[in-house]
C-alpha positions as MATLAB code, in Angstrom:
seq = 'PASARDAAFGHLFEPSGVIEAKAKLSGGSSGPIELVARAHPDRMLHLYVAPENDKCRVWLFDVSSQKSMELQLSQAQKMQAVGQLAGGVAHDFNNLLTAIQMQLSELLERHPVGDPSYDGLNQIRQTAIRAADLVRKLLAFSRKSTVRRERLDLGELVGEFAVLLRRLLREDVRLETDYGRDLPVVLADKSQLETAVMNLAVNARDAMRGVVEAGDAIVTIKTRRLTRDEARQMGWVAAETEAVALIEVSDTGTGVPPELLDKIFEPFFTTKAVNEGTGMGLATVYGIVEQAGGHINVINLEGAGAAFRIFLPEAAEAELAETPVIEKVIKAPRDLSGAGRILFVEDEAAVRGIAARLLRQRGYEVIEAEDGEQALELAEEWAGQIDMMISDVIMPGLDGPSLLKKARQYLGDAPVMFISGYAESDFSDLLQDEVGVSFLPKPLDIKTLAERVK';
ca = [
      75.456   67.195  123.696;
      73.477   63.944  123.728;
      71.027   65.311  121.160;
      73.904   65.803  118.737;
      75.162   62.230  119.232;
      71.751   60.800  118.428;
      71.049   63.079  115.438;
      71.689   62.179  111.816;
      74.918   63.782  110.583;
      73.140   66.041  108.082;
      70.742   67.338  110.724;
      73.607   68.987  112.612;
      73.937   71.678  109.942;
      71.820   74.356  108.296;
      69.717   72.780  105.479;
      71.000   75.100  102.737;
      74.574   73.996  103.416;
      73.608   70.320  103.456;
      71.915   70.621  100.048;
      75.010   72.305   98.607;
      77.258   69.658  100.195;
      75.253   66.812   98.617;
      75.477   68.457   95.204;
      79.249   68.963   95.461;
      79.924   65.459   96.792;
      77.790   63.948   94.022;
      79.921   65.868   91.544;
      83.112   64.323   92.910;
      84.293   67.171   95.118;
      86.214   66.255   98.264;
      85.975   69.731   99.823;
      86.228   72.150  101.328;
      82.477   72.534  101.726;
      81.174   75.330  103.924;
      78.638   74.382  106.585;
      76.995   76.279  109.433;
      76.168   74.479  112.695;
      72.460   74.567  113.555;
      73.116   74.876  117.288;
      75.695   77.651  116.755;
      74.794   79.815  113.719;
      77.904   81.924  114.295;
      80.218   78.936  113.747;
      81.493   78.277  110.227;
      82.855   74.800  109.433;
      84.789   73.343  106.498;
      83.955   69.757  105.534;
      86.450   67.460  103.756;
      85.598   63.919  102.608;
      87.968   61.120  101.533;
      86.681   57.727  100.206;
      87.967   54.699  102.158;
      86.868   51.307  100.747;
      83.084   51.177  101.128;
      83.142   54.015  103.672;
      84.471   57.512  103.813;
      86.557   59.534  106.226;
      85.211   62.978  107.164;
      87.137   65.957  108.567;
      85.475   69.019  110.033;
      87.469   72.183  110.715;
      86.151   75.170  112.659;
      87.103   78.196  110.514;
      84.939   80.760  112.333;
      87.901   82.904  113.426;
      89.447   82.777  109.956;
      86.162   83.836  108.331;
      85.748   86.635  110.858;
      89.248   87.918  110.089;
      88.603   87.718  106.341;
      85.391   89.698  106.794;
      87.140   92.366  108.889;
      89.994   92.576  106.370;
      87.550   92.981  103.484;
      85.662   95.690  105.388;
      88.916   97.447  106.311;
      90.085   97.411  102.678;
      86.768   98.864  101.540;
      86.898  101.589  104.182;
      90.523  102.334  103.302;
      89.584  102.834   99.652;
      86.716  105.129  100.626;
      89.074  106.900  103.032;
      91.649  107.556  100.319;
      88.943  109.085   98.147;
      87.624  111.168  101.053;
      91.138  112.315  101.945;
      91.821  113.429   98.380;
      88.554  115.345   98.202;
      89.264  116.960  101.586;
      92.735  118.036  100.434;
      91.326  119.777   97.351;
      88.537  121.366   99.378;
      91.060  122.648  101.903;
      92.892  124.553   99.176;
      89.631  126.097   97.963;
      88.566  126.993  101.501;
      91.955  128.515  102.276;
      91.606  130.864   99.299;
      88.024  131.732  100.312;
      88.853  132.330  103.982;
      91.894  134.475  103.227;
      89.944  136.603  100.771;
      87.167  136.939  103.361;
      89.672  138.042  105.998;
      90.809  140.841  103.709;
      87.246  141.893  102.845;
      86.137  141.897  106.491;
      89.047  144.169  107.377;
      87.785  146.614  104.765;
      84.118  146.189  105.743;
      83.984  145.980  109.577;
      80.913  145.786  111.824;
      78.479  148.542  110.857;
      79.400  148.470  107.182;
      76.439  147.636  104.869;
      78.375  144.666  103.455;
      79.393  143.194  106.823;
      76.331  140.976  107.407;
      76.598  139.341  103.984;
      80.339  138.753  104.347;
      79.908  137.377  107.860;
      77.268  134.933  106.596;
      79.726  133.712  103.962;
      82.348  133.299  106.694;
      79.973  131.196  108.821;
      79.243  128.985  105.809;
      82.989  128.599  105.190;
      83.470  127.602  108.836;
      80.785  124.907  108.473;
      82.458  123.675  105.282;
      85.822  123.559  107.066;
      84.248  121.500  109.862;
      82.917  119.024  107.293;
      86.380  118.776  105.739;
      87.886  118.091  109.181;
      85.431  115.222  109.610;
      86.430  113.818  106.222;
      90.083  114.007  107.246;
      89.280  112.299  110.549;
      87.531  109.467  108.693;
      90.440  109.065  106.272;
      92.891  109.087  109.220;
      94.612  112.196  107.900;
      93.943  114.432  110.898;
      96.803  115.916  112.868;
      96.738  114.300  116.307;
      98.504  114.991  119.593;
      98.836  111.613  121.276;
      99.140  111.564  125.049;
      98.788  108.963  127.782;
      95.172  108.752  128.874;
      93.351  107.286  131.842;
      90.047  106.351  130.210;
      88.172  106.128  133.490;
      89.128  109.687  134.337;
      88.487  110.944  130.797;
      85.033  109.385  130.445;
      84.097  110.328  134.015;
      84.887  114.005  133.450;
      83.230  113.999  130.034;
      80.025  112.405  131.358;
      79.152  115.701  133.065;
      79.099  117.449  129.673;
      77.209  114.572  128.047;
      74.365  114.865  130.549;
      73.777  118.410  129.329;
      74.013  117.275  125.720;
      71.335  114.596  126.014;
      67.642  115.407  126.173;
      65.957  115.669  129.561;
      64.003  112.484  128.856;
      67.196  110.494  128.165;
      68.944  108.988  131.194;
      72.733  108.627  131.127;
      74.140  105.687  133.059;
      77.832  104.946  133.572;
      79.614  101.729  134.482;
      83.354  102.169  135.000;
      85.696   99.202  135.109;
      88.809   98.907  137.265;
      92.509   98.836  136.355;
      91.910  100.196  132.865;
      94.978  100.026  130.613;
      96.797  103.272  129.857;
      96.311  104.152  126.181;
      97.928  106.613  123.793;
      95.417  108.760  121.939;
      94.406  112.317  121.170;
      92.251  113.394  124.124;
      90.028  115.855  122.264;
      89.477  113.412  119.396;
      88.557  110.581  121.743;
      86.112  112.888  123.532;
      84.629  113.721  120.125;
      84.239  110.006  119.379;
      82.403  109.301  122.645;
      80.238  112.397  122.190;
      79.274  111.371  118.640;
      78.326  107.883  119.837;
      76.231  109.312  122.683;
      74.438  111.700  120.320;
      73.865  108.840  117.870;
      72.405  106.732  120.691;
      70.138  109.608  121.732;
      68.885  110.094  118.177;
      68.323  106.347  117.712;
      65.738  106.413  120.521;
      63.904  109.527  119.356;
      60.262  108.726  118.649;
      60.640  104.972  119.244;
      61.194  104.792  123.016;
      58.701  106.007  125.603;
      59.696  108.706  128.082;
      61.609  107.200  130.981;
      62.759  104.175  128.977;
      65.408  106.007  126.945;
      68.799  105.131  128.442;
      72.322  105.746  127.138;
      74.943  103.652  128.935;
      78.687  104.267  128.789;
      80.790  101.383  130.037;
      84.565  100.970  130.337;
      86.369   97.675  130.867;
      89.798   96.113  130.907;
      89.897   93.164  128.497;
      92.434   90.463  127.836;
      93.568   89.921  124.261;
      91.409   86.791  123.972;
      88.345   88.611  125.337;
      88.830   91.421  122.812;
      89.090   88.891  119.993;
      85.951   87.103  121.134;
      84.110   90.451  121.186;
      85.038   91.199  117.587;
      88.542   92.693  117.415;
      90.134   89.600  115.946;
      93.382   91.461  115.190;
      93.995   92.486  118.831;
      97.683   92.055  119.693;
      98.398   93.661  123.075;
      97.846   91.541  126.175;
      95.474   94.139  127.624;
      92.837   96.124  125.733;
      90.692   99.052  126.890;
      86.994   98.958  126.017;
      84.602  101.895  125.793;
      81.039  100.789  125.065;
      78.173  103.170  124.330;
      74.759  101.501  124.197;
      71.128  102.570  123.937;
      67.675  101.101  124.488;
      66.388  101.830  120.985;
      65.410   99.371  118.271;
      68.928   98.427  117.183;
      70.572   98.605  113.769;
      68.887   96.797  110.845;
      71.170   93.870  109.864;
      71.442   95.081  106.258;
      72.954   98.375  107.477;
      75.616   96.971  109.800;
      78.361   96.938  107.158;
      77.505  100.447  105.892;
      77.009  102.340  109.124;
      80.548  103.756  109.335;
      80.702  104.948  105.724;
      80.911  108.735  105.201;
      77.635  110.499  104.357;
      75.602  107.369  105.128;
      72.626  108.316  107.284;
      69.106  107.131  108.006;
      68.038  110.593  109.184;
      65.838  112.928  107.198;
      67.350  115.549  104.907;
      68.923  118.468  106.824;
      68.961  116.464  110.073;
      72.557  115.315  109.781;
      75.584  115.110  107.498;
      76.136  111.374  107.869;
      79.666  112.037  109.140;
      79.206  111.376  112.873;
      79.959  107.642  112.908;
      82.452  107.949  110.037;
      84.408  110.440  112.154;
      84.378  108.018  115.096;
      85.648  105.226  112.842;
      88.578  107.321  111.618;
      89.509  108.541  115.113;
      89.584  105.006  116.515;
      91.520  103.588  113.565;
      94.081  106.407  113.750;
      94.544  105.599  117.448;
      95.432  102.024  116.477;
      92.152  100.602  117.755;
      88.984   99.033  116.401;
      85.259   99.774  116.539;
      82.270   97.550  115.910;
      78.547   97.560  116.562;
      76.254   94.792  117.785;
      72.529   94.553  118.383;
      71.708   93.737  121.992;
      69.287   91.030  123.057;
      65.947   92.617  123.786;
      66.502   96.080  122.352;
      69.116   98.600  121.405;
      72.598   98.614  119.961;
      76.079   98.829  121.451;
      79.054  100.523  119.816;
      82.353   99.172  121.123;
      85.653  101.028  120.938;
      88.731   98.856  121.520;
      92.075  100.567  122.226;
      95.420   98.782  122.693;
      97.350   99.165  125.922;
     100.337  101.469  125.439;
     103.726   99.797  125.766;
     106.233  101.257  128.237;
     108.532  102.182  125.340;
     105.711  104.105  123.651;
     104.903  105.974  126.859;
     108.556  106.957  127.277;
     108.719  108.290  123.705;
     105.474  110.277  123.890;
     106.351  113.985  123.843;
     104.915  116.335  126.432;
     102.074  118.413  124.985;
     103.424  121.887  124.342;
     101.811  124.843  126.059;
      99.899  127.190  123.814;
     101.858  130.361  123.132;
      99.811  133.522  123.463;
      99.228  135.058  120.033;
     100.801  138.481  119.438;
      98.406  141.419  119.074;
     100.526  143.275  116.540;
     100.633  141.089  113.410;
     102.934  143.324  111.370;
     106.517  142.239  110.835;
     109.598  142.358  108.658;
     111.756  139.842  106.844;
     112.022  137.912  103.593;
     109.725  134.881  103.205;
     109.961  132.227  100.499;
     106.340  131.092   99.976;
     105.949  127.786   98.089;
     102.436  126.715   97.024;
     101.231  125.054   93.819;
      97.687  126.457   94.190;
      97.909  129.872   92.524;
      94.868  131.291   94.352;
      96.205  130.361   97.794;
      99.730  131.518   96.983;
      98.646  134.845   95.512;
      96.276  135.836   98.319;
      98.610  134.719  101.127;
     101.598  136.515   99.601;
      99.628  139.722   99.111;
      98.278  139.743  102.655;
     101.703  139.009  104.160;
     103.164  141.890  102.149;
     100.468  144.159  103.582;
     101.806  143.261  107.024;
     105.328  144.343  106.163;
     106.966  141.168  104.887;
     108.864  140.757  101.626;
     107.516  137.644   99.919;
     109.182  135.616   97.165;
     106.681  133.295   95.471;
     107.370  129.834   94.034;
     104.767  127.679   92.286;
     106.507  124.342   92.909;
     109.459  122.726   94.654;
     111.842  123.005   91.718;
     111.335  126.760   91.358;
     111.637  127.182   95.134;
     114.987  125.370   95.123;
     116.295  127.692   92.409;
     115.116  130.755   94.355;
     116.617  129.428   97.592;
     119.983  129.093   95.846;
     119.649  132.556   94.266;
     118.823  134.141   97.635;
     121.171  131.935   99.675;
     121.644  133.281  103.197;
     119.074  136.057  102.648;
     115.825  134.196  103.352;
     114.431  134.608  106.873;
     111.708  131.972  106.619;
     110.281  129.409  104.199;
     106.574  128.536  104.110;
     105.774  125.541  101.933;
     102.919  123.253  101.009;
     103.629  119.566  101.634;
     101.982  117.792   98.696;
     103.114  119.280   95.383;
     103.789  117.851   91.922;
     107.447  117.028   91.436;
     109.500  117.995   94.475;
     107.337  117.801   97.610;
     107.803  119.923  100.721;
     110.037  117.634  102.846;
     112.239  116.775   99.833;
     112.538  120.466   99.000;
     113.691  121.266  102.533;
     116.394  118.595  102.489;
     117.837  120.064   99.277;
     117.320  123.717  100.185;
     118.583  123.603  103.781;
     122.140  124.401  102.658;
     120.866  127.706  101.244;
     118.392  128.481  104.037;
     120.836  128.099  106.902;
     119.003  128.173  110.250;
     115.916  129.920  108.840;
     112.690  128.481  110.320;
     110.397  126.489  108.041;
     106.612  126.197  108.246;
     104.711  123.513  106.369;
     101.046  124.051  105.508;
      98.878  121.113  104.496;
      95.409  119.639  104.629;
      96.909  116.285  105.589;
      98.104  115.139  108.998;
     101.496  116.215  110.281;
     102.249  112.573  111.112;
     102.049  111.696  107.403;
     105.401  113.342  106.764;
     106.982  114.000  110.185;
     109.154  110.880  109.886;
     110.801  112.485  106.833;
     111.933  115.421  108.974;
     113.434  113.630  111.970;
     116.837  115.302  111.503;
     115.392  118.786  110.972;
     115.044  121.549  113.561;
     113.065  124.772  113.424;
     110.193  123.137  111.528;
     106.536  123.838  112.388;
     103.205  122.808  110.893;
      99.997  124.715  110.173;
      96.929  122.770  108.990;
      94.669  123.931  106.169;
      92.240  125.544  105.751;
      93.858  128.616  107.272;
      93.057  132.300  107.464;
      95.426  135.241  107.293;
      95.151  135.994  111.031;
      96.286  132.497  111.988;
      99.041  132.544  109.380;
     100.270  136.002  110.451;
     100.274  134.958  114.123;
     102.371  131.881  113.399;
     104.780  133.791  111.166;
     105.234  136.474  113.847;
];
């Protein structure tokens, strides 16, 4: 602009950067020197200076995109580190909860409704269920959840889900929808994506509580088809597919304080009062979106409110062709008793002992192994006489998939069930040549285990 042409060179930049530049140039530095344009505070520039006789030659490079990518990479690395910690904690908690839930199943069978001990035991069970839900959220954040990816029409999904959301929001909160056309087909877990949108809507509702007058509280859900460049301009600088699907959930609250923007997706971070939330809602959304291969960010809107943006890549034709059809749920058998010899491999003694005992009570013969090496020896000893192997996935020494590859010669066609607190996708690529393999996520109870075994 004309104003820029007439301005002194130093006046084009933020004063703090100019002061630093003068100090560095006086000290003999030729660059790079970071400067921020006054007219465009979001633009980062690198200044280089080279002496030329009694003058100097100046180069300015716009490094805004590079800085944005560096910031996103740093944030992603931090969240990955937190996610690894959360995933490890969730795995250990799953083992503890499995032992608790199995023991509870046995006690509740002995103390049914009407027994003096039933109410106390049932209260413990409800607490265990809440703990298991918290663990599932930790696994979702750490991208360790088991997902069932399917092709999704986001317009249809959000449209159907909006009916439920209207019931979820308070009567004084208005839900508005704005659906875009020609939305890209994406591959994601439908129930998880619904959970993500629901969590964002609930977060938007809570953000307006007590700060927005009745009638002014609005939650807006918007879907759009974006080009790759549009997605990058809106904050997903790593977008690769030519088309990107956008789901935006916004509110008319007061927005997110700037100092909290880089913490808002961390697990257990919350601005709510004690006992009003676990701080896992947005962390769960973050993990779901990342596991779907997408990106999420948050911006403060001009005027008021905040907008959370979910970006999802368009599914390639090859991916759509490879996506398996979601299997129909098989009706669980009523009679959970059975017969046969089961090799049960689990390094957690409490889980192994309780599960083996309860399976024996249902008619099965159970051979216990505390690790992969012992299981391999037992598989060889009982070659051709084992009807099923149930094994943990993560174990010291020989892990579950490695055990199966070595033990298959002794197991023959016997079915194998893996139990784990981690996602099935974490190890499924190690079992591509295997058949008759199923997966059961932890924490589990004896009823679920017995149904799957049957």
